[in-house]
DOMAR-95978 format. One record per residue: x, y, z of N, C-alpha, C in turn; residue in three letters. Coordinates in steps of 0.02 Angstrom, whole numbers, plus 32768, in hexadecimal, padded with zeros to 4 digits. Layout:
BEGIN
XYZXYZXYZALA...
//
This chain:
BEGIN
E12979699595E15E79629570E17079209542METE1747918950FE18178DA94E9E1C078B59500SERE1C3787894EFE1EF784A9503E219782594CEVALE25A782A94EBE281780E94AEE28777C4949AASNE26277A9945DE266776A9454E2A577489450PROE2B3770F9456E2F676EA944EE30A76E09407PROE35A76F493F8E37076F293B6E38476B593ACILEE376768D937EE385764B936CE3C576499334ARGE40876309354E442763E932EE46875DC932CLEUE48C75EB9300E4C175A89303E4E175A7933ALYSE4ED75689360E50A755E939DE54F757893A0ARGE56775729361E5B27587935EE5BD75D89353GLYE58375F9933CE5907635933DE584765F937DLEUE55A764793A1E53A764993E3E57976479410GLNE5987612940DE5D076109441E60E76379424ARGE611764B93ECE646766E93CAE63D76C193E9ALAE5F676D093E8E5D877109401E5E577189445LEUE5D576E8946FE5E576E894BAE62D76EE94CAARGE65576BD94B0E69A76BE94C1E6C7770394B7HISE6A777339482E6B97767947FE69577A394A7ARGE66A779494DEE64777C894FEE60977DB94DFGLYE5EF77C594B7E5B177E39495E57C77C794ACTYRE55577F194B7E4FC77D794C7E4CF77EC948BALAE4A377BD9476E47B77C9944BE43477BC9452LEUE40E77FB943DE3C777EB9442E3AD78149418TYRE36278119411E340782E93D2E322786C93FBARGE32478A593CAE30878DB93D1E2BF78E293EALEUE2B679039429E26A79049436E24B794A9402THRE20E7958940EE1EA799093EDE20D79C293FEALAE21879D09448E2347A129456E26B7A1C944EGLUE2A779ED9445E2DB79FA942EE2DC7A1493E8GLUE2C379F293C5E2B679FD9376E2A87A3D9371ARGE27B7A5B9394E25D7AA9939AE29D7AD293A5ALAE2B47AC493E1E2EB7AEF93FFE3247B0693C9ALAE3327ABF93A1E3627AC5935DE3537AF69330ILEE3037AED9324E2E47B0F92EBE2E47B5592EEGLUE2D57B65933CE2DC7BAC9341E3267BD8934FARGE3587BAA934DE39E7BCF933CE3C07BB092F4ARGE39A7BB292C7E3B67B969287E3E77BCE926FASPE4237BA39263E45A7BD59258E45E7BE2920FASPE4307BD191EAE4277BE39195E40A7C2991A8ARGE3DF7C3F91C8E3CC7C7D91BCE4017CB391C0GLUE3FB7CEB9196E42E7D1A9190E4207D6191C1SERE4507D8191CFE43A7DCB91F6E40E7DE391C4LEUE4127DE89182E3EF7E149151E3987DFC9163ASPE3967DC1916DE34D7D9A9171E32A7DB191AESERE3617DB891E8E3417DD5922CE3327E16922BVALE3737E3F9218E3777E8B922AE35A7ECF91F3PHEE35D7E9B91ABE3537EBC917AE3857F0E9170GLYE3717F289159E3927F82914DE3A67F96918FPROE3857F7A91D0E3947F99920EE3EC7F88921CSERE4047F6191F1E44F7F499207E4807F8791F7LEUE4647FBF91D6E4847FEF91BAE49080129201ASPE461801C922AE462802E9270E48880209296ARGE4A07FDF9293E4D67FB492BEE51B7FD092A3LEUE5227FDC926EE5607FE69256E57F80359267GLNE538805E925FE5388095927DE54B80A592C8GLUE52D807992FCE54C807A9340E57A805D934BLEUE59C80359321E5E2801D9329E61A804F9323ARGE613807192EEE63780A692D7E63380DE930CARGE60280FE9328E5F28126934DE61481129392ARGE5F980CE93ABE61880C893F4E66580C093DFTYRE68680B493B6E6CF80AB93ACE6EF80E793BBSERE6D0812A93C0E6E6816F93C1E6DD818B93FEGLUE6AA8166942EE6A9817B9474E6D8817894ADVALE6F081B694C1E72081B894F8E71181B29536ASPE6E78187955BE6D18187959DE6E6814495C1LEUE6E9813C95F5E70881089620E6E380D19611PROE69880D095FBE673809695F4E671808495AEVALE6A4809C9583E6AD807D9544E6ED805B9546ALAE70C80589574E74E80209589E72B7FDD959BILEE7317FA6957BE7097F6C958CE7407F3F959BHISE7277F0C95D9E74D7EDA95EBE7367E9395D5SERE6F57E9895C6E6D47E5B95ABE6B37E5D956DVALE6927E93955FE6687EA6951FE6727EBE94E8TRPE6C67EC494ECE6DD7EE894A6E6D67EC0947AGLYE6B87ECE942AE6AA7E9C93FDE6EA7EA193CDALAE7017E5593BCE73C7E4893A3E72C7E2D935AARGE6FC7E099345E7007DDF930DE6B47DDC92F9LYSE69A7DED92BFE6507DD892AEE6597DA49271THRE6397D669284E62D7D3B9246E5F57D1B9242ARGE5BE7D18920DE58B7CFC920DE5597D049236ARGE5677D569258E5267D5A9280E53A7D5A92D3GLYE5737D3392DEE58B7D279313E5C67D569334THRE5B37D809364E5DC7DB9937EE6047DA893B0THRE63E7DB593B0E6777D9C93E0E6717DCF941FASPE63F7DD0943DE6317E0A9477E6237DDF94A6ILEE63B7DF294EAE6257DDE9527E6377D939535GLYE62F7D70956DE6517D2A9578E61D7D009548TRPE6417CDE9522E6157CB194F2E5F17CCF94B0GLYE6057D0794A2E5E87D289464E59E7D269463GLYE5787D48943EE5437D59942EE5307D4893E8VALE5077D2893CEE4E27D12938DE4B07D439382ASPE4B97D749362E4807DAE9352E44B7D9C933ELEUE4437D67931AE4067D4392FDE3DA7D279327ARGE3FF7D129357E3DA7CF29398E3EB7D1693DDASNE3E87D4393E6E4047D6E9424E3DF7D649458PHEE3A87D3F9456E3887D2B9498E3937CE694A7ARGE3B67CC09485E3C67C849493E4057C7F94C3GLYE41F7C4594CDE4597C3C9500E4997C5A94E1HISE4AB7C8B9506E4DB7CC294F8E4F77CDD9528SERE5267D1E9524E5467D3F9545E5097D6A9574ALAE4CC7D7C9557E4947D93956DE47A7D6995A8TYRE4667D3A9584E4317D0C95B7E4547CBE95B8VALE4617CA99602E47C7C6D960FE4467C339605TRPE4317C0B95DFE4007BE495EBE40E7B9895DFASPE4467B939607E4657B3E960AE4697B2995B3TYRE47D7B4F958DE48D7B2D954EE4AD7AFF9540GLYE4DF7AEA9577E5197AB29561E4FF7A739582SERE4B77A7795A8E4AB7A3595D9E4787A16959EALAE47379DD95A6E44479B59581E3FC79C7958ASERE3C979B19563E38679D39566E36279B595A3PHEE37B797295AFE34D796195EFE36679819627GLUE3A979919632E3C379C2966AE3AC79FC966DALAE3AB7A1C9627E3987A5A9632E3477A649644THRE3287A2F9620E2E47A41962CE2D27A3B967EASNE2FB7A1596A8E2F07A0596DFE30F7A4C970CLEUE33A7A5796F7E3577A9A9719E3177ACF971ALYSE2FF7ADB96D5E2B87B1096C7E2907B0196F1PHEE2827AB99702E2457AAD9723E2497AC0975FTYRE27B7ABF9785E2987AD397D0E2937B1097CBLEUE2AF7B3F97A4E2B47B849794E2717B9A979APHEE2497B829767E1FD7B92976BE1D47B9197AETHRE1E87B5C97CAE1BE7B4E9804E1DD7B799844GLUE2147B989837E2357BC29878E21E7C019864ALAE2197C129822E2097C65980EE1B27C619818VALE1937C319817E1477C2C9828E1487C409872ARGE16D7C2B98A5E1717C2C98E8E1737C72990CARGE1A07C9C98D0E1B37CDE98DDE17D7D1098C1LYSE1607CEB9897E1377D279869E0F67D42988AASPE0FB7D5F98B7E0C07D8598DBE0947DAA98AEARGE0AE7DCA986EE0917DF99842E05F7DCC9810LEUE06B7D7D9816E0537D6097E0E0637D71979AGLYE0A17D7C9798E0BC7D9E975BE0C47D5D9720LEUE0CB7D24974AE0D57CE59711E08B7CDC96F1LEUE0547CF69705E0167CF696E6E0067D1E96B3GLYE02C7D5396B2E0197D90968AE0517DA9964DTHRE0997D959669E0C67D9A9633E0CF7D5C9605LEUE0E07D6D95D3E0D27D309598E1277D309574THRE1317CEF9550E1627CE6953BE1537CC794FDGLUE1727CDB94CAE1647CC39483E19A7C949461ASPE1D27C9B9481E2187C799470E2357C999433GLYE2277CD79421E24C7CFD93DBE2857D0B93E6ALAE2A97D1093ACE2F77D1793B1E31F7CE793D0PHEE3077CAE93D1E3347C7093DAE3317C62942CGLYE3007C759459E2FD7C709490E2E07C2F94A0CYSE2FC7C0694D3E2E37BC494EAE2AD7BC1951BSERE2797B9F9507E23F7BA09533E2237B5B9545THRE20B7B619587E1F07B139597E1B27B1D95C8TYRE18D7AF395C9E1447AFC95DEE1257ABD95FDGLUE10F7ADA9640E0FD7AA7967EE0AD7AA99686TYRE0A67A7B96A8E0587A8396C3E04E7AC096EDGLUE0247AEB96D9E0147B1E9701E0327B6196DCGLYE05C7B5D96B5E0827B9C9687E0887B9D9648THRE0847BCB962DE0887BDB95E1E0D37BD395D2GLYE0F87BE1959DE1367BC7958DE1657BF795C8PROE1917BEB95CDE1C57C0A960EE20B7C1995E2VALE2337C3C95FCE2727C5895E5E2A27C5D9613SERE2D77C609615E3077C82963FE3067CCD963FARGE2F97CF395FDE2E87D3695FDE29B7D3C9633ASPE2707D219628E22B7D239649E2407D1C968ELEUE2547CE796A5E2657CCA96EFE27E7D03971CLEUE2C87D0F96FFE2E37D4A9710E2C57D899722ASPE2AA7D9B96EBE2817DD996F5E24A7DE4972BSERE22E7DAA972EE1F77D99975EE2167DAB97A3VALE24B7D7D97A7E2627D8C97EFE2797DDA980DVALE2967DEF97CCE2B27E3797DDE27A7E6597EDGLUE2307E6697C2E20E7E9697CEE1EF7E84980CILEE1E47E4C9825E1C37E439851E1F77E689895ASNE2397E53988FE2627E7898BDE2687EC398C6PHEE2627EE49886E2617F30987BE2087F4498A1LEUE1E17F20989AE19A7F36989FE18D7F2798F6ASPE1BC7EF7990FE1B77EEC9957E1E27F2A997FLYSE2107F4E9965E2377F819987E2327FC59966HISE20F7FBE992DE212800F9905E1C6801698F7VALE1977FE798EDE14B7FD898D0E1527FF198A0GLYE1797FD9985CE16B7FEF981DE1337FD997FBVALE10E7FA49807E0C77F9C97FBE09D7FD39802VALE09D7FEC9846E06180169854E07280599837GLNE0AA806A9833E0BE80BD9823E0B280CC97E4ARGE0A5810A97D2E09D8123978EE0D3815C977EASPE0FB816797B2E134819997AAE17B817897A2ASPE18181339791E1B6811E978FE1DC812A9750LEUE21C81399760E2418158971DE28281329724ARGE27F80F496F3E2C780D59700E30080D496CCVALE33780BF96E1E37480CD96B6E397808296C5LEUE39E8060967FE3B5800F9693E3F5801B9674ASPE4348011969AE470801C967BE48C7FD49668ILEE49D7FC89638E4AF7F87961CE4757F65960AGLYE4507F8895E2E4007F6795C1E4027F2C95A0ALAE4447F1E9585E4387EDF955AE40D7EF89526GLYE3EB7EBE950AE3BB7EBF94D5E37D7EDF94F0TYRE36F7EED9528E3447F029540E2FD7EDB956BGLYE31E7E9E9589E2EE7E73959CE2CC7E8B95E3ARGE2EE7EB1960DE2C17ED99642E29C7F0C963BLEUE2AE7F319607E27E7F5B95F6E2407F4395CAALAE24A7F1B95A4E20E7EF4958BE1DA7EDC95CEHISE1F97EAD95F5E1D47E999628E1B67EC89659ARGE1DE7EFE9671E1BC7F26969BE1897F609676METE18D7F679644E15C7F939620E1277F68960CLEUE1287F279608E0F67EFE95FDE0D57EF49640GLUE0F17EE99670E0D67EE296BBE0BB7F2196E3ALAE0D07F6496CDE0B47F9796DAE0B67FCF969FGLNE07B7FCE968DE0698007965CE066804B966CPROE06F805896A8E07480A496B9E0B380C496C7ARGE0EB809496C5E12E80BC96C7E13880F2969AILEE153812596CBE1508165969DE184816B9666GLNE1BC814E9673E1F18156963FE221811A964ASERE24881049618E27280C69625E2AD80D495E4PHEE2EC80D4960DE31E80DE95DFE34F80A795DATHRE359809D959DE3928061959CE3CD807C957FCYSE40C805E95A2E44C807F9593E4798038958BVALE4AA80369563E4DA80049553E51380179536ASPE5547FFE954DE58F801D952FE5A37FF49508ALAE5817FC094E5E5917F9D94B0E56C7FA4947BVALE5837FB6943FE55C7FC4940AE5277F9093F6PROE5357F5A93F8E5077F2693ECE4CD7F229412GLUE4D87F299448E4A47F279481E47E7F589475SERE4877F9B9475E4617FCF944FE43C7FC4941FTHRE45A7FA893EDE4387F8D93ADE3F77F6E93BCPHEE4107F3993D4E3D97EFB93EAE39E7F13941CLEUE3C47F499441E3847F5F9482E3467F889440CYSE36F7FBA9412E33C7FE193F0E3097FAA93C7GLUE3337F7993A4E30D7F47937EE2D67F2293A5PHEE2ED7F0193E8E2BC7EE49402E2817F07942CTYRE2957F349436E25E7F579457E22A7F7E942ELEUE2427F9193E1E21A7FA093B8E1E17F699399ALAE2147F2293A0E1E67EE89389E1A87ED493B6GLUE1BE7EE49402E1857EE9942BE1527F2E9436ARGE1597F4C93FBE12C7F8793F8E12C7FC2943FGLYE1757FC29456E1877FE89494E1AF80289471LEUE1B2803B9440E1E88062942BE1C180A69445GLUE18C80B89450E16A80EA945EE16C80FC94A6GLUE18280CD94D8E18380CE9523E1C480BA9538ARGE1F480AF9511E23280B0952EE26580D294FEVALE2A580E79523E2D3810E9509E31480E7950BSERE32A80DD94CFE37280B994C2E3AC80DD94ADVALE3CE80F194E8E400811E94D4E440811A94BFVALE45F811E9484E4AF81169482E4D3813494A2PROE511810794A6E547812F94DEE559816F94D1LEUE55B8186948CE56E81CE9479E5498202948AASPE50681EB949FE4D0821F94B1E4B9823194FBGLUE4EC81FD9522E4D181F59563E4D98234958ELEUE5108269957FE51582A6959EE4DE82D5958BTHRE4C882D1954DE49982FE952FE45782E7955ATHRE44682AD9561E4108287956BE409829395BDTHRE43E829B95E1E432829F9622E43482F0963BPHEE44783109612E43D835A9610E3F683789601GLUE3E1835095DEE390836895C8E360834795E1SERE36C830A9601E33C82D9962AE35882B5966EASNE37382E4969AE39282C596D7E36182A1970EPROE32A82A596FFE2F182889737E2EE823F9725ASPE313821B9759E30D81DA9764E30781C297A2TYRE2DA819697C2E2D98184980AE2DD81409814ASNE2FC811B97CBE30580CA97E0E33780C497AELEUE38280AB97C5E3B28090978DE3B5803F97A1ALAE3C280219767E3C57FD99776E4057FB6974AILEE42B7F97976AE4667F779753E4697F2E9763ASNE44E7F04971EE45E7EB99729E48E7E919712VALE4BB7E849736E4F67E579714E51B7E7596EFHISE5147EC896EBE53E7EE496CAE5837F1196E2SERE57D7F2D9721E5B37F459741E5ED7F04974FPHEE5D37ED09750E6107E989761E63B7E88971ESERE61B7E9D96EBE6357E9596AFE6607EE6968EGLUE6647F1096B7E68B7F4D96B8E6BC7F5C96D2CYSE6E87F9396B9E7237F9D96E4E70C7FCF9720THRE7397FD49747E7297FF89788E723803E9773TYRE74C80529738E73D808F9727E6F980AB970CALAE6D3807F96E8E6A7807596D9E66D807C9709ALAE6788060972EE63E8054976BE638809B978BVALE67B80AF979DE68380E797C6E6638121978CGLUE66A81209752E64381589726E5FA815D972ETRPE5EA810D972DE59281179733E577811F9773TRPE5AB810597AAE58D812697EDE581816E97F6LEUE5B9819497D8E5C481DB97E7E58481F197C4GLNE58181D79780E53481FB9759E4F981F29788ARGE4F981B797A3E4BB81AE97C6E4B181E09806LEUE4E881F79820E4EA8228985DE4DC8260983AVALE4E682779800E4F382B797D5E49782BE97C0ASPE47C828897B3E4368282979DE404828697D6LEUE42982799816E40282719850E3CE82309853GLUE3E881FE9841E3BC81C4983CE3B281A4987FVALE37B81919892E379818598E1E37E813A98DEARGE368810E98B7E36E80D298D3E39780A1988AHISE3C8807C989EE3F480559875E3EF80019883LEUE3DE7FDD984CE3D67F9B9858E40F7F779837METE4317F51985CE46A7F249831E46A7EDF9840ILEE4707EB9980DE47B7E719812E4BB7E6997F0VALE4E97E5B9815E5317E4C980AE5367DF897FEPROE5757DE997D9E5827DAB97C9E5937D889809ASNE5C87DA89825E5D07D829868E5947D8F989EASNE5787D5798C1E5537D5998E9E5557D7E992FPROE58D7D78993BE5A27DBA9982E5CD7DEF996DALAE5E57DFE9936E6107E229938E6117E5B98F3ALAE61E7E919900E6177ED098B3E65F7ED298A6PHEE6647EAE9878E6A57EAF9849E69C7EBD97FCLEUE6C87EEA97F6E6D77F0497ABE6F87ED29792SERE70F7ECE974DE7357EB39727E7647EE096FCLEUE7987EE29713E7D17F0396DEE7ED7EE7969BGLUE8097F109675E8247EF79634E84D7EB59641VALE87A7EB9967AE8A87E889686E88C7E5696A8ASPE84B7E5A96AFE8227E1A96D7E8287E17971CHISE8527E4A973CE84F7E4D9782E8007E6C979BARGE7F57E6297D1E7B07E6F97F3E7B57E9A9830ARGE7957ED39823E79A7F149857E7597F1C987AARGE75A7F1E98BAE71D7F1F98EDE7047F6B98E6ASPE6C57F7598C6E6AB7FBA98C8E6777FDC9900TYRE67A7F9B992AE64E7FB09961E65C7FED9986ALAE69F80019994E6AF803D99BBE68F806D9998PROE6968075994BE67F80A9992CE63780B7992DLEUE60D80799933E5BE8095993DE5C480A69983LEUE5D480A299B4E5D780C199FCE5EB80FF99F3ASPE620810A99CFE63A816199D1E613817F99B2GLNE5F681719973E5C781909957E581818E997ALEUE57B818399A5E535817D99CFE505814D99BEGLYE50A811699A6E4E180E3998BE4D680B199C0PHEE4A680AA99F0E49B808C9A2AE47580499A1ELYSE49380149A2FE4647FCF9A18E4227FD09A4DLEUE3EE7FD59A2AE3AF7FCC9A5FE37C7F899A4BVALE39D7F6A9A1EE37B7F1E9A0DE3AF7EE799E6ALAE39A7EA79A06E3CB7E7499E4E39E7E3A99E9GLNE3AC7E16999EE3837DCD99ADE38E7DA79976GLUE39F7D6C9987E3B27D3B9944E3837D3B9915PROE39C7D2998E3E3697D1598A9E3447CE198BAVALE35D7CA298E3E33E7C6598F3E3427C61993DPHEE3267C539962E3277C4B99AEE34C7C0E99C9ASPE3347BDD99AEE3447B9999B7E3967B7F9992ASPE3BE7B7A99CCE40A7B5C99B2E4027B2F9981PROE3D67AF29992E3D77AC7996DE3C07ACF991CGLNE3977AFD9923E3887B0998D4E3BE7B3898B0VALE3D67B6598DCE40D7B8D98C1E4417B5898A1GLNE4507B2B98D6E48E7B0098A6E46E7ACA986CALAE4367ABC9868E41B7A96983AE4127ABF97F9LEUE3FC7AEC9800E3FE7B2B97B8E4347B4897BDILEE4677B4697DDE4997B6B97CCE4887BCA97CFGLYE45F7BD697FBE4547C259801E45D7C2E9853VALE4877C499865E4977C6B989AE4937CB698A4ARGE4767CD59872E47D7D24986AE4597D3998AEASPE46A7D8298C0E4417DA898F9E4327DE998D0ASNE3F57E0598D6E3E37E4098C6E3E77E7B9906METE40F7EAE98F5E4187EE29928E3F87F289911PHEE3DA7F46993EE3C57F889931E3DC7FC7996DLEUE3FD7FF39946E4138027995EE3F18065995FPHEE3F7808C99A2E3D280D09995E407810999A0GLUE3F0813D9983E417817C9999E3E481BD99AFARGE3DD81C799EEE3BE82029A0FE3D5825399F7CYS
//
């Protein structure tokens, strides 16, 4: 990593800036590259082109869906301006949807030095958990605003890549996802298709992979992103108003995944999804909640409601639990205290 050279300013200006709480330094090559990747001058048309018509279509169709999962407590769209869509906590810049946003938290508000240190600790912690060696096989190109960091012995890494490596290792440890050729996955709250991309890259023999999201912008980005990755023939992205038909015609899933999605849904939406999994006879369900120790929905009035009794009532028995990172000091330093949970219905 390059070093910031000192900046020479008149002493009076230096004192005035310090007095007002400003720190001044010269951008490194890495910082300039990160800014260039998030160039706000880029338009939606230049990124998506004619496919923007699909986004408008999905927004119209989703607005007409009468299902509990269509009622949002976090992800309801409010206003779109210059590519920034006010959905989720913090919004999403559709032009840079893999950057720091409601989809991926990558310490975007911290200084480059602090973020670089956190990512180094993050990468080393993931390396220790990566028994599959995915850090050496999965790649990161920084596309669509994704922040990347590179250290000795690694290619470029990102929050997208590191989270995926940990989750795939957990699933393989308890379900054997890398060895199996009968895996039929349903990703609930798939966002822009992060985990679908990584799992299909890690396991070419996955039999089927279906992505579903109750937010039209997410479905649009998921279709677009997975096509950009050349995966459109291996994955099915199902719009919300086609769910019932899809489940009736293709009810055969053996693994459902929900990463940080139920925690941002109403209780009624979680209940609706869990009942669908019962109807579909899905055997395994992986949940990564926002709260490290509780399964809480988020209601429209911002109350939290415990849906753990609902899991038990519907026959989902906890069979595995593992923290994303085992070391409490690492958890505190990088701000990740998440736990991964695996449930089974027999």
